[in-house]
TORVOTI-431402 format. One record per residue: residue in one letter; residue number from 0; y, z negated, x of N, C-alpha, C in turn. Coordinates in nm, 3 decimals. Atoms other than C-alpha are relative to their C-alpha. Example, Ala and Ser with C-alpha at 12.3 -4.5 7.8 and 13.67 -1.06 7.14 Angstrom:
2
r code:A	pos:0	n_py:-0.119	n_pz:0.000	n_px:0.089	ca_py:-0.450	ca_pz:-0.780	ca_px:1.230	c_py:0.120	c_pz:0.000	c_px:0.090
r code:S	pos:1	n_py:-0.119	n_pz:0.006	n_px:-0.082	ca_py:-0.106	ca_pz:-0.714	ca_px:1.367	c_py:0.109	c_pz:-0.073	c_px:-0.077
***
This chain:
99
r code:X	pos:0	n_py:0.120	n_pz:-0.033	n_px:-0.073	ca_py:4.451	ca_pz:-3.424	ca_px:-4.022	c_py:-0.104	c_pz:0.046	c_px:-0.103
r code:X	pos:1	n_py:0.102	n_pz:-0.045	n_px:0.095	ca_py:4.189	ca_pz:-3.214	ca_px:-4.203	c_py:-0.131	c_pz:-0.077	c_px:0.019
r code:X	pos:2	n_py:0.130	n_pz:0.069	n_px:-0.003	ca_py:3.868	ca_pz:-3.400	ca_px:-4.291	c_py:-0.094	c_pz:0.071	c_px:-0.096
r code:X	pos:3	n_py:0.097	n_pz:-0.061	n_px:0.090	ca_py:3.554	ca_pz:-3.316	ca_px:-4.490	c_py:0.037	c_pz:-0.020	c_px:-0.147
r code:X	pos:4	n_py:-0.035	n_pz:0.031	n_px:0.140	ca_py:3.701	ca_pz:-3.472	ca_px:-4.806	c_py:0.146	c_pz:0.031	c_px:-0.032
r code:X	pos:5	n_py:-0.141	n_pz:-0.031	n_px:0.022	ca_py:4.060	ca_pz:-3.349	ca_px:-4.769	c_py:0.084	c_pz:-0.048	c_px:0.118
r code:X	pos:6	n_py:-0.091	n_pz:0.037	n_px:-0.109	ca_py:4.364	ca_pz:-3.429	ca_px:-4.561	c_py:0.011	c_pz:-0.152	c_px:0.013
r code:X	pos:7	n_py:-0.022	n_pz:0.142	n_px:-0.028	ca_py:4.413	ca_pz:-3.769	ca_px:-4.397	c_py:0.114	c_pz:-0.008	c_px:0.101
r code:X	pos:8	n_py:-0.110	n_pz:0.013	n_px:-0.094	ca_py:4.710	ca_pz:-3.900	ca_px:-4.204	c_py:-0.043	c_pz:-0.082	c_px:0.121
r code:X	pos:9	n_py:0.027	n_pz:0.070	n_px:-0.125	ca_py:4.696	ca_pz:-4.015	ca_px:-3.845	c_py:0.132	c_pz:-0.006	c_px:0.075
r code:X	pos:10	n_py:-0.122	n_pz:0.018	n_px:-0.076	ca_py:4.994	ca_pz:-4.158	ca_px:-3.662	c_py:-0.037	c_pz:-0.025	c_px:0.145
r code:X	pos:11	n_py:0.029	n_pz:0.014	n_px:-0.142	ca_py:4.979	ca_pz:-4.108	ca_px:-3.287	c_py:0.099	c_pz:-0.098	c_px:0.061
r code:X	pos:12	n_py:-0.090	n_pz:0.097	n_px:-0.062	ca_py:5.119	ca_pz:-4.403	ca_px:-3.092	c_py:0.075	c_pz:0.062	c_px:0.118
r code:X	pos:13	n_py:-0.076	n_pz:-0.044	n_px:-0.116	ca_py:5.381	ca_pz:-4.357	ca_px:-2.822	c_py:-0.089	c_pz:-0.014	c_px:0.123
r code:X	pos:14	n_py:0.078	n_pz:0.005	n_px:-0.124	ca_py:5.228	ca_pz:-4.281	ca_px:-2.484	c_py:-0.138	c_pz:0.062	c_px:-0.013
r code:X	pos:15	n_py:0.128	n_pz:-0.067	n_px:0.016	ca_py:4.935	ca_pz:-4.082	ca_px:-2.623	c_py:-0.013	c_pz:0.109	c_px:0.105
r code:X	pos:16	n_py:0.023	n_pz:-0.097	n_px:-0.106	ca_py:4.785	ca_pz:-3.871	ca_px:-2.345	c_py:-0.100	c_pz:0.106	c_px:-0.044
r code:X	pos:17	n_py:0.097	n_pz:-0.107	n_px:0.022	ca_py:4.584	ca_pz:-3.550	ca_px:-2.334	c_py:-0.141	c_pz:-0.058	c_px:0.014
r code:X	pos:18	n_py:0.138	n_pz:0.046	n_px:-0.009	ca_py:4.220	ca_pz:-3.628	ca_px:-2.408	c_py:-0.027	c_pz:-0.135	c_px:-0.065
r code:X	pos:19	n_py:0.023	n_pz:0.128	n_px:0.069	ca_py:4.274	ca_pz:-3.961	ca_px:-2.588	c_py:-0.077	c_pz:0.025	c_px:-0.129
r code:X	pos:20	n_py:0.084	n_pz:-0.014	n_px:0.119	ca_py:4.027	ca_pz:-4.017	ca_px:-2.871	c_py:0.038	c_pz:-0.106	c_px:-0.102
r code:X	pos:21	n_py:-0.032	n_pz:0.091	n_px:0.110	ca_py:4.112	ca_pz:-4.171	ca_px:-3.208	c_py:-0.111	c_pz:0.009	c_px:-0.104
r code:X	pos:22	n_py:0.108	n_pz:0.008	n_px:0.098	ca_py:3.874	ca_pz:-4.280	ca_px:-3.482	c_py:0.057	c_pz:-0.017	c_px:-0.141
r code:X	pos:23	n_py:-0.030	n_pz:0.018	n_px:0.142	ca_py:3.916	ca_pz:-4.229	ca_px:-3.856	c_py:-0.129	c_pz:-0.049	c_px:-0.065
r code:X	pos:24	n_py:0.121	n_pz:0.061	n_px:0.055	ca_py:3.665	ca_pz:-4.465	ca_px:-4.014	c_py:-0.035	c_pz:0.059	c_px:-0.137
r code:X	pos:25	n_py:0.057	n_pz:-0.048	n_px:0.126	ca_py:3.444	ca_pz:-4.331	ca_px:-4.294	c_py:0.057	c_pz:0.135	c_px:-0.044
r code:X	pos:26	n_py:-0.051	n_pz:-0.134	n_px:0.033	ca_py:3.594	ca_pz:-3.979	ca_px:-4.276	c_py:-0.086	c_pz:0.110	c_px:0.062
r code:X	pos:27	n_py:0.086	n_pz:-0.097	n_px:-0.067	ca_py:3.310	ca_pz:-3.809	ca_px:-4.086	c_py:-0.115	c_pz:0.048	c_px:-0.087
r code:X	pos:28	n_py:0.118	n_pz:-0.053	n_px:0.070	ca_py:2.969	ca_pz:-3.669	ca_px:-4.178	c_py:-0.072	c_pz:-0.111	c_px:-0.076
r code:X	pos:29	n_py:0.077	n_pz:0.100	n_px:0.074	ca_py:2.760	ca_pz:-3.846	ca_px:-4.442	c_py:-0.125	c_pz:-0.040	c_px:0.079
r code:X	pos:30	n_py:0.120	n_pz:0.050	n_px:-0.065	ca_py:2.475	ca_pz:-4.062	ca_px:-4.312	c_py:-0.120	c_pz:0.067	c_px:-0.064
r code:X	pos:31	n_py:0.119	n_pz:-0.069	n_px:0.052	ca_py:2.138	ca_pz:-3.885	ca_px:-4.346	c_py:-0.086	c_pz:-0.090	c_px:-0.088
r code:X	pos:32	n_py:0.078	n_pz:0.095	n_px:0.082	ca_py:1.989	ca_pz:-4.200	ca_px:-4.502	c_py:0.075	c_pz:-0.041	c_px:-0.126
r code:X	pos:33	n_py:-0.076	n_pz:0.030	n_px:0.120	ca_py:2.257	ca_pz:-4.211	ca_px:-4.772	c_py:0.076	c_pz:-0.131	c_px:0.006
r code:X	pos:34	n_py:-0.070	n_pz:0.128	n_px:-0.013	ca_py:2.436	ca_pz:-4.517	ca_px:-4.633	c_py:0.149	c_pz:0.018	c_px:0.030
r code:X	pos:35	n_py:-0.143	n_pz:-0.019	n_px:-0.021	ca_py:2.796	ca_pz:-4.395	ca_px:-4.654	c_py:0.030	c_pz:0.115	c_px:0.095
r code:X	pos:36	n_py:-0.044	n_pz:-0.106	n_px:-0.090	ca_py:2.991	ca_pz:-4.177	ca_px:-4.418	c_py:0.029	c_pz:-0.057	c_px:0.138
r code:X	pos:37	n_py:-0.029	n_pz:0.039	n_px:-0.137	ca_py:3.030	ca_pz:-4.186	ca_px:-4.043	c_py:0.149	c_pz:0.011	c_px:0.031
r code:X	pos:38	n_py:-0.139	n_pz:-0.006	n_px:-0.043	ca_py:3.351	ca_pz:-4.192	ca_px:-3.846	c_py:0.032	c_pz:0.139	c_px:0.055
r code:X	pos:39	n_py:-0.048	n_pz:-0.125	n_px:-0.055	ca_py:3.556	ca_pz:-3.886	ca_px:-3.754	c_py:0.077	c_pz:-0.031	c_px:0.127
r code:X	pos:40	n_py:-0.068	n_pz:0.020	n_px:-0.127	ca_py:3.656	ca_pz:-3.879	ca_px:-3.387	c_py:0.094	c_pz:0.117	c_px:0.025
r code:X	pos:41	n_py:-0.102	n_pz:-0.102	n_px:-0.023	ca_py:3.974	ca_pz:-3.692	ca_px:-3.299	c_py:0.047	c_pz:-0.011	c_px:0.145
r code:X	pos:42	n_py:-0.045	n_pz:-0.005	n_px:-0.139	ca_py:4.051	ca_pz:-3.589	ca_px:-2.941	c_py:0.133	c_pz:0.076	c_px:0.003
r code:X	pos:43	n_py:-0.131	n_pz:-0.064	n_px:-0.007	ca_py:4.415	ca_pz:-3.509	ca_px:-2.865	c_py:0.001	c_pz:0.107	c_px:0.109
r code:X	pos:44	n_py:-0.020	n_pz:-0.109	n_px:-0.095	ca_py:4.497	ca_pz:-3.181	ca_px:-2.693	c_py:0.150	c_pz:0.021	c_px:0.009
r code:X	pos:45	n_py:-0.144	n_pz:-0.007	n_px:-0.015	ca_py:4.850	ca_pz:-3.199	ca_px:-2.560	c_py:0.032	c_pz:0.114	c_px:0.096
r code:X	pos:46	n_py:-0.038	n_pz:-0.116	n_px:-0.079	ca_py:5.002	ca_pz:-2.876	ca_px:-2.432	c_py:0.121	c_pz:-0.034	c_px:0.085
r code:X	pos:47	n_py:-0.107	n_pz:0.031	n_px:-0.094	ca_py:5.214	ca_pz:-2.931	ca_px:-2.122	c_py:0.053	c_pz:0.132	c_px:0.054
r code:X	pos:48	n_py:-0.053	n_pz:-0.128	n_px:-0.047	ca_py:5.450	ca_pz:-2.644	ca_px:-2.036	c_py:-0.010	c_pz:0.013	c_px:0.151
r code:X	pos:49	n_py:0.013	n_pz:-0.025	n_px:-0.143	ca_py:5.393	ca_pz:-2.485	ca_px:-1.696	c_py:0.132	c_pz:0.041	c_px:0.062
r code:X	pos:50	n_py:-0.130	n_pz:-0.044	n_px:-0.051	ca_py:5.740	ca_pz:-2.334	ca_px:-1.660	c_py:0.109	c_pz:-0.066	c_px:-0.083
r code:X	pos:51	n_py:-0.113	n_pz:0.065	n_px:0.066	ca_py:6.055	ca_pz:-2.526	ca_px:-1.740	c_py:0.128	c_pz:0.067	c_px:0.046
r code:X	pos:52	n_py:-0.130	n_pz:-0.046	n_px:-0.043	ca_py:6.412	ca_pz:-2.410	ca_px:-1.741	c_py:0.061	c_pz:-0.107	c_px:0.088
r code:X	pos:53	n_py:-0.066	n_pz:0.096	n_px:-0.089	ca_py:6.643	ca_pz:-2.576	ca_px:-1.491	c_py:0.053	c_pz:-0.117	c_px:-0.081
r code:X	pos:54	n_py:-0.056	n_pz:0.105	n_px:0.086	ca_py:6.807	ca_pz:-2.773	ca_px:-1.776	c_py:-0.111	c_pz:-0.094	c_px:-0.051
r code:X	pos:55	n_py:0.112	n_pz:0.082	n_px:0.045	ca_py:6.468	ca_pz:-2.893	ca_px:-1.911	c_py:-0.048	c_pz:-0.092	c_px:0.112
r code:X	pos:56	n_py:0.043	n_pz:0.081	n_px:-0.114	ca_py:6.370	ca_pz:-3.012	ca_px:-1.564	c_py:0.101	c_pz:-0.112	c_px:0.027
r code:X	pos:57	n_py:-0.103	n_pz:0.103	n_px:-0.020	ca_py:6.704	ca_pz:-3.194	ca_px:-1.526	c_py:-0.014	c_pz:-0.111	c_px:-0.103
r code:X	pos:58	n_py:0.015	n_pz:0.100	n_px:0.106	ca_py:6.651	ca_pz:-3.368	ca_px:-1.861	c_py:-0.122	c_pz:-0.089	c_px:0.022
r code:X	pos:59	n_py:0.120	n_pz:0.079	n_px:-0.026	ca_py:6.298	ca_pz:-3.476	ca_px:-1.769	c_py:0.021	c_pz:-0.096	c_px:0.117
r code:X	pos:60	n_py:-0.028	n_pz:0.088	n_px:-0.114	ca_py:6.417	ca_pz:-3.613	ca_px:-1.434	c_py:0.094	c_pz:-0.113	c_px:-0.042
r code:X	pos:61	n_py:-0.092	n_pz:0.104	n_px:0.049	ca_py:6.700	ca_pz:-3.798	ca_px:-1.612	c_py:-0.078	c_pz:-0.104	c_px:-0.081
r code:X	pos:62	n_py:0.083	n_pz:0.092	n_px:0.077	ca_py:6.446	ca_pz:-3.949	ca_px:-1.853	c_py:-0.084	c_pz:-0.088	c_px:0.093
r code:X	pos:63	n_py:0.080	n_pz:0.077	n_px:-0.095	ca_py:6.228	ca_pz:-4.055	ca_px:-1.559	c_py:0.086	c_pz:-0.106	c_px:0.068
r code:X	pos:64	n_py:-0.090	n_pz:0.098	n_px:-0.061	ca_py:6.529	ca_pz:-4.226	ca_px:-1.400	c_py:0.027	c_pz:-0.116	c_px:-0.095
r code:X	pos:65	n_py:-0.024	n_pz:0.105	n_px:0.100	ca_py:6.599	ca_pz:-4.414	ca_px:-1.722	c_py:-0.121	c_pz:-0.092	c_px:-0.009
r code:X	pos:66	n_py:0.124	n_pz:0.078	n_px:0.008	ca_py:6.235	ca_pz:-4.526	ca_px:-1.737	c_py:-0.041	c_pz:-0.057	c_px:0.135
r code:X	pos:67	n_py:0.026	n_pz:0.045	n_px:-0.136	ca_py:6.245	ca_pz:-4.598	ca_px:-1.362	c_py:-0.139	c_pz:0.043	c_px:0.046
r code:X	pos:68	n_py:0.127	n_pz:-0.058	n_px:-0.042	ca_py:5.946	ca_pz:-4.371	ca_px:-1.299	c_py:0.024	c_pz:0.091	c_px:0.118
r code:X	pos:69	n_py:-0.008	n_pz:-0.089	n_px:-0.115	ca_py:5.883	ca_pz:-4.187	ca_px:-0.973	c_py:-0.045	c_pz:0.139	c_px:-0.042
r code:X	pos:70	n_py:0.035	n_pz:-0.138	n_px:0.030	ca_py:5.884	ca_pz:-3.810	ca_px:-1.013	c_py:0.001	c_pz:0.076	c_px:0.132
r code:X	pos:71	n_py:0.007	n_pz:-0.075	n_px:-0.125	ca_py:5.766	ca_pz:-3.594	ca_px:-0.727	c_py:0.083	c_pz:0.128	c_px:-0.011
r code:X	pos:72	n_py:-0.076	n_pz:-0.124	n_px:-0.001	ca_py:5.965	ca_pz:-3.290	ca_px:-0.624	c_py:-0.090	c_pz:0.115	c_px:-0.040
r code:X	pos:73	n_py:0.077	n_pz:-0.117	n_px:0.043	ca_py:5.860	ca_pz:-2.950	ca_px:-0.749	c_py:-0.077	c_pz:0.056	c_px:0.119
r code:X	pos:74	n_py:0.082	n_pz:-0.055	n_px:-0.106	ca_py:5.574	ca_pz:-2.808	ca_px:-0.547	c_py:0.011	c_pz:0.152	c_px:0.000
r code:X	pos:75	n_py:-0.004	n_pz:-0.145	n_px:-0.012	ca_py:5.577	ca_pz:-2.453	ca_px:-0.417	c_py:-0.138	c_pz:0.055	c_px:-0.030
r code:X	pos:76	n_py:0.125	n_pz:-0.067	n_px:0.029	ca_py:5.312	ca_pz:-2.217	ca_px:-0.542	c_py:-0.050	c_pz:0.076	c_px:0.122
r code:X	pos:77	n_py:0.063	n_pz:-0.072	n_px:-0.110	ca_py:5.080	ca_pz:-2.017	ca_px:-0.318	c_py:0.086	c_pz:0.118	c_px:0.044
r code:X	pos:78	n_py:-0.076	n_pz:-0.118	n_px:-0.035	ca_py:5.288	ca_pz:-1.699	ca_px:-0.335	c_py:0.137	c_pz:-0.035	c_px:0.057
r code:X	pos:79	n_py:-0.127	n_pz:0.046	n_px:-0.058	ca_py:5.610	ca_pz:-1.892	ca_px:-0.266	c_py:-0.020	c_pz:-0.037	c_px:0.146
r code:X	pos:80	n_py:0.029	n_pz:0.038	n_px:-0.139	ca_py:5.450	ca_pz:-2.033	ca_px:0.050	c_py:-0.024	c_pz:0.123	c_px:0.087
r code:X	pos:81	n_py:0.025	n_pz:-0.123	n_px:-0.076	ca_py:5.329	ca_pz:-1.687	ca_px:0.160	c_py:0.131	c_pz:0.073	c_px:0.025
r code:X	pos:82	n_py:-0.129	n_pz:-0.067	n_px:-0.014	ca_py:5.673	ca_pz:-1.538	ca_px:0.097	c_py:0.086	c_pz:-0.070	c_px:0.105
r code:X	pos:83	n_py:-0.076	n_pz:0.077	n_px:-0.098	ca_py:5.836	ca_pz:-1.818	ca_px:0.296	c_py:-0.053	c_pz:0.024	c_px:0.142
r code:X	pos:84	n_py:0.061	n_pz:-0.023	n_px:-0.130	ca_py:5.591	ca_pz:-1.766	ca_px:0.583	c_py:0.034	c_pz:0.140	c_px:0.053
r code:X	pos:85	n_py:-0.028	n_pz:-0.138	n_px:-0.041	ca_py:5.647	ca_pz:-1.388	ca_px:0.587	c_py:0.147	c_pz:0.021	c_px:0.037
r code:X	pos:86	n_py:-0.143	n_pz:-0.017	n_px:-0.026	ca_py:6.027	ca_pz:-1.417	ca_px:0.580	c_py:0.050	c_pz:-0.099	c_px:0.104
r code:X	pos:87	n_py:-0.041	n_pz:0.098	n_px:-0.100	ca_py:6.032	ca_pz:-1.698	ca_px:0.834	c_py:0.084	c_pz:-0.112	c_px:-0.058
r code:X	pos:88	n_py:-0.073	n_pz:0.108	n_px:0.065	ca_py:6.174	ca_pz:-1.944	ca_px:0.581	c_py:0.142	c_pz:0.036	c_px:-0.038
r code:X	pos:89	n_py:-0.135	n_pz:-0.045	n_px:0.035	ca_py:6.490	ca_pz:-1.736	ca_px:0.526	c_py:-0.003	c_pz:0.062	c_px:-0.138
r code:X	pos:90	n_py:-0.009	n_pz:-0.054	n_px:0.135	ca_py:6.578	ca_pz:-1.672	ca_px:0.162	c_py:0.085	c_pz:0.126	c_px:0.003
r code:X	pos:91	n_py:-0.077	n_pz:-0.123	n_px:0.007	ca_py:6.701	ca_pz:-1.323	ca_px:0.079	c_py:0.128	c_pz:-0.024	c_px:-0.078
r code:X	pos:92	n_py:-0.127	n_pz:0.013	n_px:0.071	ca_py:7.065	ca_pz:-1.303	ca_px:-0.022	c_py:0.013	c_pz:0.113	c_px:-0.098
r code:X	pos:93	n_py:-0.020	n_pz:-0.103	n_px:0.102	ca_py:7.150	ca_pz:-1.118	ca_px:-0.341	c_py:0.131	c_pz:0.073	c_px:0.030
r code:X	pos:94	n_py:-0.121	n_pz:-0.077	n_px:-0.020	ca_py:7.409	ca_pz:-0.842	ca_px:-0.336	c_py:0.115	c_pz:-0.066	c_px:-0.072
r code:X	pos:95	n_py:-0.120	n_pz:0.057	n_px:0.061	ca_py:7.758	ca_pz:-0.969	ca_px:-0.405	c_py:0.007	c_pz:-0.151	c_px:0.010
r code:X	pos:96	n_py:-0.004	n_pz:0.145	n_px:-0.011	ca_py:7.671	ca_pz:-1.329	ca_px:-0.319	c_py:0.090	c_pz:-0.038	c_px:0.117
r code:X	pos:97	n_py:-0.089	n_pz:0.047	n_px:-0.104	ca_py:7.910	ca_pz:-1.530	ca_px:-0.106	c_py:-0.080	c_pz:-0.058	c_px:0.115
r code:X	pos:98	n_py:0.075	n_pz:0.053	n_px:-0.115	ca_py:7.803	ca_pz:-1.623	ca_px:0.250	c_py:0.004	c_pz:-0.150	c_px:0.005
***
């Protein structure tokens, strides 16, 4: 982690979520009265993928089963709902597909 005085290490614990804040003591800005340095606060920014491959989704669901966590089914997007409404809920068959 870059600081004002050089690099410092920070180990993120398991289960760290987006937006969690960690404190590195005495690694922040110097006190204006000359009484040492303040603390450096670090907010985590965790990037969560929006699109997963079918295999990635299967692996995440398998992990949830191992952890006995409830995972909701994939939600349809706005355009998927409009397409379903326009086609009457019938999916188009691709050429060469079996009936």
